[in-house]
N, C-alpha and C positions, 0 to 999 in steps of 0.2 A: 370439433374444429372451429366452428363459429356459432356463438350462442346469441340469439336475439331476445331481448327482454323488454316487454312493454313498449315497443317501438310505435311511434305515431308521427304523422305529418299532416299539417293543415295547409290549405291553399285558399286565400281570400276569405278566411274565416270559417271555411267548411273543412271537415276532416276528410282527407283522402282515405286514410286508414289509421287505426289507433289500437293500442294495447296488443300489438302483435307479439306472440311468443312462439318461437320455433328454433330449430338448430339445423345446421348443415354439417354433415359428417364427410370424412374423406371418401372420395370416389362416388359421392352422391351425384345423380344425374337428374336435375330438377328442371321441369318446364314450368315457367311462370305464365299463367293465363288470366284473362279477365277482360271485361268490356273496355273499350276506349275510354280514357279518363279516370280509370280506377286507381292509377298510380303505379303501374308496372315499371315504367322507366325510372320514375322517382325512387322507388324502392331499390332498384339496381344501383342508382347513383349513390344512395345512402350507404349501401353495403360496400361500394368501392371507395367510400370516403370523399366523394366529390360533391355531396350535399349533406346538410345537417338535418337531423330529426328534431321535431318539436317536443317529443317526449321519448323516454326510454333510451336504450343504447345497444350497441353490438359489441360483444366481447369475443375476441379471436385468440387463437393459440399464438404463442410467442413467435414462432417461425412462419406464421401464415403470410402468404403473399397473394396479392390480388392482380387480376388482369381484366380490364373493362373495355369492351368495344361498343361505342355508342352507335346510333343509327347513321349518323353522318357528321360532318364537321371537322374531320381530321385531314391534315394536308402535310405531306413530306416534301421537303425541298433542300437543295444544297448538296445532295449526294446522288450518286448513281444507284440504281435499284438494288443490286446485290450488296453494295457497300452499305446502304441504308439498313437493309435487313440484318446485316451482320453486326450492327451496333448493339443488338441485344446480347451479344457475346463479348461485351467490352472487357470483362475481367479475364476471360480466356485469351483474348487477343493480347492483353497486357502481359499475361503469363507467357505466351508464345514469344513475344518480343524479348522478355527476360531470358528465356531458354536459349534463344539464338545468340544473345549477347554473351551468355555464359559459355556457349560452345566456342565462340570466337576467342574468349579470354583463356579458356582451358587449352585451346590449340596453341596459343602463343606463350603459355605459362610453363615453366620447367616443373617437373614432378616434385622436385625437392623444395620448391618455393614455399614459404611459410603459409600463404593463403590458399595453396592448392587444395588441401584436404577439405577446408571449409567450403570452397566453391564447388568441389565435387559433391559434397553432401547436399548443398543447396540445389545443385543441378539434378541430382538423383531424385530428391523430393519433388521438385517442380515437374520433372519429366513423368514421374509416376502419377501425380495428380492430373496432369494434362492428358495423359493417355486414358486414365480412368474416366475422365469427364468427356471423352471422345473428341478431344480438341482437334485432332487431325482430320476430322470429317465435317468441320463446320460449314464450309462452302457447299459440300455435297448435300448436307441436311437442309440448308437454306434454299438451295436450288430445287430440291425435291418438293418442298412446301410451296415455293413460288410457282413451279410448273403445275403442281396439283391445283392451285387456285387460278390457273389459266394464263400465266405469263409464259412467253416463249423464251428460248435461249437468247434470241436477239434482244429481248427486252432487258436482260441482266445488266447491260452496260448503259442503258438509257438514263438520262437525268430524271429524277422523280417528278420534277415539275412538268414534264411532258405528259404525265398521265392525268386523265380526267377524274372527276369526283368519285365515280363508282370504282375505278381502279385504285384510287387513293385509299379507299376503305379496304380493298383487298391487301394493299401493302400493310396497313395497320393490323389486319387480321393475321397475316403471315408472321409479323413480329410477335404478336401475342402467342400464337401457337408454338413458336420456337422458344419463347421464354418459359412456357409450361408452368404458369403460376399454380399455387395450391388450389385457388378458387378462380375459375374462369367465368366471367360474367359477359354474356353475349346478348346484345339487344338487336334483334332482327339480323343475324349474321348472313342470311341467304338473300337479303334484299338486292345486293349488287352482283350476285353470282349467276352464271348460266348453269344449265343442267349438269354439264360435265364437272364443273367446279363444285357444284352443290353435292353431287354424288361422291366426289373425292372427300369433301369436308365431312360428310356423313360417316364415311369409313374412318377418318382420322379421329373424330370425336368418340366413336365407339371404342377405340383403343386408347383414349386419353387416360393417363395414369392418375389423375387427380379429380377433384370435384368440379362440377360445372353447373351453372344456372343460366338459362336462356329464355328470352322472349322470342317467339317465332309465330308467324301467321301461316306457316307451311306445316299442315297437320301431318303429312307423310314424313317430313323431316323430324318432327317431334316424336312420331311413332317409332322411328328408327334409332333415336339417340337418347331418349330420357326414360327413366324408370320410376319417376315420381312426379306428380303434377301438384303445383301449388296455385290455387285459384284465389284471386282477390275479389271478394264479393261482399257487399253490405259493410264496407270499411273494416273487414277482417279477412283472415286467410283460412282456407279449407284445403286439407291435404287428401290426395287420392294416390293409392299405390298403382303403379303401372304407367303405360304411355298414354297418349292422348285418346286413343280409341277406348282404352280401359276407363279413362276419366269420363267420357261421354256416357258410357254404360252405367258406371257407378253413380254419376250425377242423376241420371233418370231414376235409378233405384232409390237414391236419397230423397228425391222429390216425392216419389211414391210413398216412401216410409213416412215422410213429413206430413203428407196429406192424410195417411192412415192414422197417425198419432193425433193430428188435429181433429179429425172426425171423432175419434175415441174420446178426446178431451171434451169436445162439444156435447157428446152424449152424457158424459159424467156431469158436466155443468148443468145440463138440462135436468138430469135426475135429481141433483141436489136442490136446484131451484123448485122443482116439483114437490119434493119432500117438505121444503120450508114453507111453500104456499099452502100445502095441505094441513100441516100441523102447527102453523105459526101461532094460532090462538088456543092451543090445547096446553093447559098447564103441565100435564104429565110429560109432554114432549118438548117443552120449552128449552131444556138444557141440550137435548139432542139437536134441536134446530139451530141454536146458537153455535154449537160445536161444528155443525156442517157448514154454516155460513162463514165461520172463521177459517175453516179448511178451504173454502172457496176463495177467500181473500188471499190466503197464502199461496195458492196455486200459481205457478209460473205459466203464464198463458203462451201457448204456441201460436206463432204468427206465420201466416203463409205469405212469403214475399210476392209482390206483383209479378206475374209472368208476362213477358213480351208476347204480344199476339203474333202467331206465325204469319210471315209475310211471303207472298209468292208474287214474283214479277213475271211478266210475259212480254216477249218480243213480238210486236205485230208482224204478221207475215204478208208478203205481197202476193201477186197472182201466181198461179201454177206455171212452172217452167217446163221446158222440154227436158230430155234426158241429159243433154250436154249443157252445162251452165256456163263454164268458161273454158276457153281453149287457147293454149300458147303453141304457136307453130314456128319452129326453127328460130327461136327468140335469142337474141344477144342483147344484153342490157348492162349498164354500169354507170359510172360517173366520170366525166371527162374522157380521157383515153383509156381508162382502166375498166375492163369488162369483168363484171361479177359473174355473169352467166353467158355461156356461148352455145349457140345452136341447140337450145333446149326446147323440148316439146313436153307439154303437160295437158291433160284433160281432166277437168273437175266435173264430176257427174252429180246429178240431182241426188240429194240425201247424203252425200259424203260429209263426214266430219273429220277433217284432215288436220293433224298437228304437225307443224313444221319444227324440226329439231336440228341441232347442229351447234358447234361452238360459236362464241361471239366472233363476229366478223365474217362468218361463212356466207351470209347473204339472206338470212331469213326475212329481215325487214325489207330488204330490196325486192325480194320475190313478192312480198305482200303489196308493195307499191306497184309492181308490174301487174299483178292480178287486179288491183283496184284501178288501173289505168292512170296512176299518178306519176309514172316515170316514163319519159319518152324512150322508145326502143331504138337501139342502134341498128337492129336488123330483125326481120321476122314480123309476125302479126299476132295481135291479141284479139280474139273474137268472143263476143257474148252470145249466149243462146237466146231463145225466144222468151220474151216477157221477163228477162232477168233484171232485177233491181238490186244493185250492190250497195251495201252499207259498210263503210270502212272506218275502223277505229285505230288510231296510233297514238303514241305518246307526245307527238308534237303537232297537235291540231289547234293551235291557238287561234287560227283564223275562224274557227267555228264559235268563238266566244266574243262577247262585247265587253271591253274593260270597264265601261260605264254602268253596266247593269249589276244587280246583286245576284247572288246564287238563286234566290227564289224567282226573280224576274226571268232569268235565263231559262229555267225549267218551265215556269208558268206560260211563257210565250209559245211553247211548242206542245204543251199538254192538252189532250182532248178534254172537253168539259166534264165528262163522266169520271175522269181520273183525278181532277183537282182536289176533291175531298181527301184523297190518299197521298197527296204530294209530300206532306211533311214526313209521313212514314217512309215513303220511297227515298226521300233525301237522307233520312236516317240510315237506310240500308247502305248508302254510299258515304256514310260517316259525316254527314252534315246535320247537326242537331242543335237545338237551342238557338243561340244568337248567331251561330255560324251561317244560317241560311240568309242572314241580312248582310253578310260580308260582300263588299264590292269584288267583282271578278278580278279587277286590277291588282288586288293585294293577295290573291291566292297563291299558294306555293305550286310547284310543278305537279306534285302528286294530287293536290286538290283540284287543279284544273283538269287533269286526266280523269278523275272520278266524275267531275261534272259533265265532261263530254260523253262519258260512258252512260251516265244517267239520261242525258238528252237522246242518246241513241235508242232508248227504249220506246220513243214515240215516233220513230221513223220506220214506216212499213218497208220491209225488204225481204227478199227470198234468198239472198246470199250475204252472209255476214263474214267480214274479214276483220278479225280482232288480233291486234298486235300487242301482246302483254296486257290483257284486260285485268289480270289479277294483281298487277303491281299496285301497291298502296292500299290494298283492301285487307281487312282483318278476316279471321276465319269465318265468322258468321256471314259477313258480306260475300265472301267467296262461295259459301254454300248456297246462299240465295241466288247468286249469279249462275252457279252451276246448275241449280234446279231449273232456272229459267231457260238456260241453253239446252238442258235435257228435254224440256217440253217443246222446244222450238222445232218446227216441222220443215224448215228450209235447209239450205246447204251452208256448211260452216267450215271456215279455215281459220286456224288460230295459232298463235305463238304463246307459250307459257313456260315458265321455269318451275311451276308447281306440279310435283309428281301426282298428287291426289287429283288435281284438276285434269291432268293429261290422261291418267288411267280411267277416270270416270266419264270422259267425253269422246275421246278419239276412237274412230273405227278404222282409221288409216294413218300411218305415220310417214311423213315425207322427210327424208334425211337430206339436208343441204350441205354441199361441200364440193370442192374441186370444180366449180363452174357448172354444176348440174344438180340433179335431184334424183334420189332413188326411193321408191315407195315400198312400204311394208304394210300388209293387211293386219289389222288388230290395233289394240291400244299400246301404250308405251311399254307396259310390262311384256306384251307379246314381242314388241320390237327388240327389247333387250335380250329376250331368249333367242330370237333369230340371229341377232348379232353375235351372241355367244357361240351359236352353231357355226357361224362364219369364221369366228376366231379359231374354232377347232378344225377348220378346213372344209366344213360343209357349205352348201349353198342354200341361203334362206330368202334372198330377195325375190319378191314376186316379179313376174313379168309385168312391167309397169308402163304406164303411159308417160312417165317421166323419162325422157331418152337422153343418153349422153351425146357428146359431140360426135359427128360422123367421122370415119377414118379419113386421113389425108391421102393424097394421091400416092405418096411414098409407101403407105401401109395398106393400100387397097389390094395388092396382090395376095392371094391366099397363102397363109403360112401355117405350119403345123401347130396344133394347139399346145400352149405352154401349160405346165402343171400349175395349179392354183397356189399362190404363195400364202403360207399360213400367216395370219395376222397375229401379232404378239402384243400382249398387254403392256403399254408403255411404263406402267408402274413396276412391272417385273424388271424391265431394263434399268429403271432408276434404282431399284433395290440392289441389283448386282453392282451397279456403278458405285453406290454408297459403300458396299462391302469392299470394293477394290480400293477406294479412297482410305478406308479405315486400315486395311492391311498395309497400304503404302506408307501411312503414317507410322505404323508399328515397325516396318522395315527401316524407315529413316531413323527412328529412335534407337533400334538395335545397332545399326551401323555406326551411329555417332558414339554410342556407349562403347562399342568394341574398339573404335579408334582411340578413345581415351584410355582404355585398358591396355592397348598395345603400347601406348606412350609410357604408361606406368611400368609395363614389363621390360621396357628398354632401360629402365633406371637401375643402377647397381644397388642403390639403397633398399630397394624392395626386397632383394634376396637376403638381406640381413635379418629381416623379420619373417621367420618361417611361416607363422600363422597368417600374416597378411599376404604373403606370397601364395600360400595354398588357397586362401579365399579368393584372391584375384584370379588365379588360374581356373578355379571352379566356376566362378562367374563367367569368365571368358569362354570356357568350353560350353557352358549351358547356353549362353547367348548365341554362339556359333551354331549349335544344334537347332535352337529355336528359330534362328534366322533362316536356316535351310528349310524348315517346315513352312515358314511364312512365304518364302520365295516360291515353294511348290504350290501353296494356296493361291498366291498372286497369279501364277501361270494358269492354274485351273479356272479361276474366276474370269480372267481375260479371254480364255477359250470359250467359256459360257457366254460372255458378252458378245463375242464375235458371232457365235452361233445364233443368238437371239436377234442380232442386227442384220445378219446376212441372209 
């Protein structure tokens, strides 16, 4: 499908990569990995035709179409959300307008008019193609993708310019997914997604009918969506079959094989040199010595690439605390007159590792601010336990940085003396390397500032860490280093993350935020999903938890007989049935329009003069009537299913 031949790209005189040779076939699922600065995004832009290579070329099939999602920078304006998304179906929308115009013309046109037959042929051809391309379900398809990516029904009519940068990238992603290009190129598609949207995208890409290549720092997402890894290393590419987990295993095996081959070659070199030294001056062995030395010159030497030294970070721990670390008692909190939480109670105990989950806007960051004491309470009390020292990280802590200092100065000012020799390595873990450590804080991007604050956090002794999205803007290696450090941390931890691998590896309790309260589940995120699945099936899986809902009002205080538990339904099942209804409705509309045209033809006396045309018209009319009856029955059944699911 796409053939890459001798591709190379240089930056400031140095080659990012060169002489790349590979191909991408239909339905390939390629994960592009490599250290920061190796050229992953550059290669994606070259493949998408947005950047030029300095050598080589990319040869694609004639009908090949590309779709590229950058990390940021896209902004939609001038239309409402659903209208903007539907622009990817411009050709189908134009076809629909022509079909409607033809219907009007045919209704006003006499059957014996000279142009009637020609318009009927055009109408039949367009209608068939429109139905085949599922034109009647465009809005349903667009709505399903938008809701999967986290937009609500109320958002569909909002102007695009009302949405922030992260939501703008979701709009761009929705349009790409609906276009379904032959080769989908995604650069960090999960950067702006919450867990629910990330999980939906995972399922969508698993069923994607064409090829895709993606860069992602979410290893769980890569494991679930790709079956081939392409690593950029040492200015070339190395391929591995399988997902990211397979890649890490195979990479270790390759390194072990390389070391074994290197040691074997070194032994062979030593043996040849020993032979030459021993018999160099013997005339009878001179020819053999020269032959061996020439063999040594021709030998292609195996080189062991320098390996990065393993880096382990450690969060300094404060004094020992009592059993209760933080307690919220009957707390209501929010912004202005809008309460995000009402009458909520929560107890954080020593040693807890709590992951906060819930859709965007549910209140995860608000609860973190309440726990950190950064948000005034409208009601209730926040209490700290004995000897508790809280350290809080969020994405908007610019007040912790001085815009006049450099990156190095910021970290050096808080680092203990015994850590200073390792500062460059530590900054490298947070993606500050080379000249980047001399950048003034004032010119750093939002992601760089967040990483710098997180790095400084390593030097603040605390026995309670509150981390709001600490994995944002980190690559896989940096996430692993941070995860190891938090795994070794002996204090209490509360964190928000949209990285499944991070959640599964650290959480011992999951706190689901929503509806003005929080519900706790014991276990990691995988355990939480299993228990939620049990709940969806009608069972009860929530633990008796210290996170309490709002108390009953006076009107509801009187004892009432218990109501049967309502079965929760997967919203995607509802969307699926709604999409089927829209499709059937489109087919019914097409049948009814065609039958109306045939009725008009059958009312014409001229039709009966051509017996063959009359028979064909009657046959088509009868067939459409029967098919319409079947479609109506299917429509009634689907609507009954939808009512049952919603009711």
